[in-house]
Each structure stands twice: as C-alpha cells, then as structure tokens.
N, C-alpha and C positions, 0 to 999 in steps of 0.2 A: 572572466566569466565562469571560471572554473569552480566547482563548487556553490555556486550561488548558491541559497536555499531562501524563496518565496513564500509567505504565507498570505494565505488567501482572506478576504472578509466575509465576515458570517461563519456558515456553514459552510463547508471547504472539503476538498476530494484531494489527496495527495497518493501516489504511488511512489514508496517506500522501498528500497534496496540496498541490502549491506552483504558482505563478502568475506569470509573465513581469510584470516592473515595470510601471506603468500598462497590465497587461493588452492587450500589444503583440501582435501575431501575426508574433512573431520566427520559430517552431520550421518550418522547411519539412522537406520530406522527405531531404534531405541532413543535417540538423542531427536528426532523428528516427531516422535509421539509427544515428546516431553516439553518441543519448543510449542506444539500445539496448544497443547493443556495448558500452557504460560502464557501463551498468547491471549486467550481467552479469559484468561483472570486478569492480565494487563488490561485488553478491552474493558470488562467490567469494571473495573476500578478507576480506570481514566473517561468511560462515558463516553467512549468514539465507538464507532459502529466498522469492524473488516466485512468489507464486501466481498472480496474474493481474495486468493494467496497462493504461492505455489513456494513449496518447500526443497530443495535441492540439496548434493551433496557436499556443496559449498558455499552456498549462496542464497539469500530467501527474497522474494518479491510479495507484497501486500500493497494493495488496494486498501485505501482507510475512509472513512468519511467520518468528520470531525466537526461536531455542531457547535455554534456560536455558545460562545463565555454564558455563562451563567452570572448576574451579579450577585446571587447569593442562595443557598439551599441551607433545607432544614439539619437540624446535629444528625435526625435520625438517617436524611437520606446518607450523608458523610461516611457514619457508620455503615452504612450499609455496602457503599462502594467499598469503604476500606476491606468487608470479609472478603472480599474477592483476593487478597492479596497478606492480610494481616491476621493472624487468628483471635479467637475469643479473648485471649489475656492481653494482647496487646491493644485491642481496641479498648478493652473498659477500661486500661488504664490514661488512654487519652480521654475517655467519658470522665473517668474520673476527676481528669485534672483540670479539664473547661469547666465540671461543676464548681470543682473550689474555688477558682480565680473568678467565677461569673458570681459566686457566696458574696465572695471579697468586694465586690464591685469592680476587678479587675477585668472589665470585659474587654478591654482593650488587650490583656496579656493571653486572654480567651480569645479573641480575634486571629493573635498570632499565631498557637496553634494549630487552630482552623487550616490556616492559609499556607500551613506545611504540606500541609495535603490536597488541599483546594488549588494551587497553583498548577499540580500535579495532572490534572483534568484540564478536559478540552482543550490538549496542546500536541500535536505531532510530534514535536522535540521531546516531552514529557515519556510521549507513550514509547516512543522506540527508545529512548535513554534506559526505562523502568525493561522493558522486554530484552534487549543487548545484555545490560548489567546482571540481572538476574540470571539469565540464560548463561552468562559467562561464569559466574560462581557457580553455579549448579555443575556445569560440565565442568569446571576445573577440579570440583572436588570430587566428582564422581570417577575422572581421571588421573588423578594423582596429578594435576599441573598444575601452574599458576601464571600471572602474566597477562598478553593481550592476546584474545582469542580472535576479535572482529580488526578488517582493517581498514582502520581510519573513522571516522562519523556515516553515518550513513548519509545515502543520495537519497533526492525528494524528485518529484513533477510536479509540480499545481497541475490538476487536472481540471477542466470546465466544467462546470456541472452541466453539461447538456446530454441525451441521449445518444448521441453519437460518439461524443468522448469519452463516455463512461463505460459505454458496451465493449469500444473498441480496446480500449486498457485494459477492461476486467478480461477479455477473451485473448490478449495478447500475453497475460500472466498465466491463464489457465493453460494456455498452449505451451508453455515453456517446456514440460515434459516432452513433449510430440518434438520438438526442435532440440533437444536433446538428444533425442532416437531411443527413449526409452518406454516408450508406447506408442498406437496408434491412434489410440484413443483417449483423450483424458480424462475419461470417467474411470480406467484402469488404472489410475496413478492415484495411489492412495493419498498425498499428500497434496494436493490444491484443492481449493474451495469447490469448484465440479464435482470432483469426486466425491468428497466429506459430503456434499449436501445431496448428490445423489443415493449414498449409503444413507443417509436418513440421519444426518447431523444436524443439530436443531440450530446450532449457532450458523452452522455453513448456508442451510435453505435462509433465514434470517436474513442472512446478508446479499445472496443473491435475490432473495425476494424485493430487498429495498432499492436495488440497483435496478431492478425492473418496475416496481410498481410507482417508484419515485415521478414516472412521467403517466401515470393513472389510466395505465392500459390492462393490467393484468390483478386479479383479485386473490386466484388460487395456484399452490404450487405446481400440479400438475403443468397446467398451462405457462406459467412462469419456466419450467424446466424445460419443455417443449420449444419456446421460446428462444432461450437463452442457447439450446443445442444446436437451431436452426442458425444460431448466428455465430456459432464456433465453426460449424463447419459446412456454411452458407446452401441452408434449403436440402442437408442431408449429404451431398455430396463433398467429397472429399478432393480440393482442387488444388492440392500443393504441386508444385514442381519439386523434383531433386535439386541437390545442391548445384550439378554441371549446368541443369537448364537456368536456373537462377541466375549463377555465373555468367551466363551465355546472354540473359535478358539485359542484366548490368550492364556488360562490355559494349553492347550493342547501344546503351544508352534508352532503352525501352522501359516498359512503366507496368509494373506487376498489379494485378487486383488486389483489392483488399483481403480477399481470403489467401489468396497465395503470399503476401507480402507479411499476413499475421505468421504464418510457416516458417521466417527468415528472424534473423537476429538485426533487430529494430532501434539504434541507439538514440533516438528522438524520444523513445517511452522511458529510456533511464538518462539522456545523458541534454531532454531539450529544455531543462528547466520549467518550462512552463507549456501545456499542451491544450488546444480547444480550437476557437474560431478567430478569426482575423481580429475581430472587435476585442472579446475577451484577452486574447495575449496582449494586445494593444494595450486594452486597460492595466492590465498586471504590471506592463511597462512603466506605463505613466505613473503607475504608486513609487516604484522603487525606480525613478530618473537616474540618481544619484549614482548607481551602483554602475550604472554604464559608460562606456565614454562620451564624450561632448559631440564627436561629429556622427554618433546615431540619433537616427531622428526618429525612428518606430521600432515597435518591438517585435512583430510578427512575422515572420520568414517562410516562405513555403516549404516544406517538405518533399525530399525528391526521389523519385523510384518508382513511385506509387500511385495510386489513383486514391486521394485522401479523402476525397471529398471537401467539407469547409475545415478540416483540420489545420492547423498551422504552430509552429514550435517557436519557441523563445529567442533557440541558437539554431543559427547556419552552419549543420554540421556537413565539413568539408570531408573528412576522411573518414571511408566507410560506414556512410550513416545506416546502410542495409547490406548487411551480408547473409551469405548460405547458411541454411538452417546449421546451427550449431548450437551449444549449450551459451546460455547469457552468462 
C-alpha cells in the first residue's frame, strides 16, 4: 500500500505533504514567502480552498478542500481563474483562440482548448503538481540550480468530512512548528495557517472559517479564532509532555490524551492513506477494494497509543506510529 493515493467522492478533504530532495533544509524565509503567495495563486486557479498549512525548512503540509467537479463553467469564470496564474496577454490569446474556433463553427476545438485548463481545476493532484512545478522553476532560477527539488511525488491522506477528523488534522498541521521546537505558540510561527490568520491574512482566515463553519456553529472570526485556539491548546492549557515523558508512556504501552499526542510526530496523519470514522474508512476501502490484498476484509484500523475518539486509519502502522516531539 505504499504511496497508495485515494480520492474522495464529491467535496473531499486531503492532508498533502512533500519534502525537499535528500531532506535538505533549503526553504528560507524568502522561499517560504514566495511559496505562500504561489500557493494562494494556485488555490485560486484550481478553485480549491486551503484550510490551513505549515511551511517548514525542508517540507510542507497543506490541508485542502476540493469541491465537486463542475460539469461546465462560463468562459468569463474560466478567464477569471486563469488570472491567478497567467498574465493578461496569455489570457487574451486563449480568449481570441476560443472565439476564432467558435466563429468557424468548430466548437469541438474550442472545447479542447478550454479543457486544457479545466482539467487542472477541482483536482488535488493537479493542485499539488502545479504548485510544486511552479515553485521548483522559481527556486531553481533564483538560486542558479536545475533538476529535481522535491523528493518523489507528494503524499496525501484522504480525511473524512467530519468535525473531529478535520479539526484534529488541522491542529496537527498548525502544531508542526511546536513539535519542531521552533516556537511554543503556533501563532508566533509566521508560516502556518493559524499564525497567518491571527496576523490578519484574509485567505488564511477564510480557510479556518471554512473549517469551523462547515459544522454550522460559528458566524464571526473572533469566535472562530477563540474556538480554534482552545482546540490547539485544549481550553487554554498546554498539556504537552516532554520527549522523555512521551517515550516513557509509549514504552509502558500507555495512551496519550489527544492534546498530548498532537504534539508528537504521528505517522497516521501522513501515512494513514485515509483517516476518519470506522464507517468512512471502510467505505473508502470498499471503493478501492482492488488495491488491497484478497485476504483483507475491512479497511478501518484502530489507531494506537492515543485517545483518538472515533478516528481510524486505513493503515495499521506497526513501526513507530507515534514518536516523541520532533519535526515531521
């Protein structure tokens, strides 16, 4: 099941991750600023929603909402989305080409031109491909480099559209700099979605608002911000354990509370393939039955070493599914 990549039905949610080749620490502040701006452009072009993210020195995490594919969109909407990634001249050339073929009665050719761009929208693979390729081109040009920047393709975990699954995954991502020892408070780390939103970033606020509003409880940003911070810090108290304490609990086959475990490195969030309730994971398993061995009867696997509530994973990770605090 290594690198198994699953897609949801309709509106779906994914935790996407990618590392710099050879785990080199190449992403400085300038690179992260460019990456963040590019991410927003690709987000607009692909018409997806980045709920939250964390940019580290050698890897990144993104929690992205991908809406159901549209059967058709207007040309005006197509050109608007193209405006996030392409300059006016390029858009005008596409517009003129489409109009030319339509005037000649060759709607089939005009539709093929539209599809060059439409197939890259509402698709998590196209979102990640465009983001990584464009960043690589910029980084190599800026640093006099060429060749591969990223280590293989991206990894992704399909996340259930449930409050518990999504907010747990989001908190895990925003706490990445805390696990890495870069800060004690994620709002102080400039390159994560929570800090971006607290600093007034409109897109970051929209992402976290989408996360909490999806369940019909929040209407205004101050309330949403307070609720999410409580989730990050469990009602305002940081109860994280030291690496030594975590290691001791795990050696004794004990369980960590959810707030403690979110400050550990948890492979279920990066290698679990699908994450959510037992019913959700089993439904994904049934859809992708051919990808699994004939002896396997169900998809959902209990997650070890923590009080996970209803959460299950597609993979039964046996080797260090949970490790003491450290960067992912």
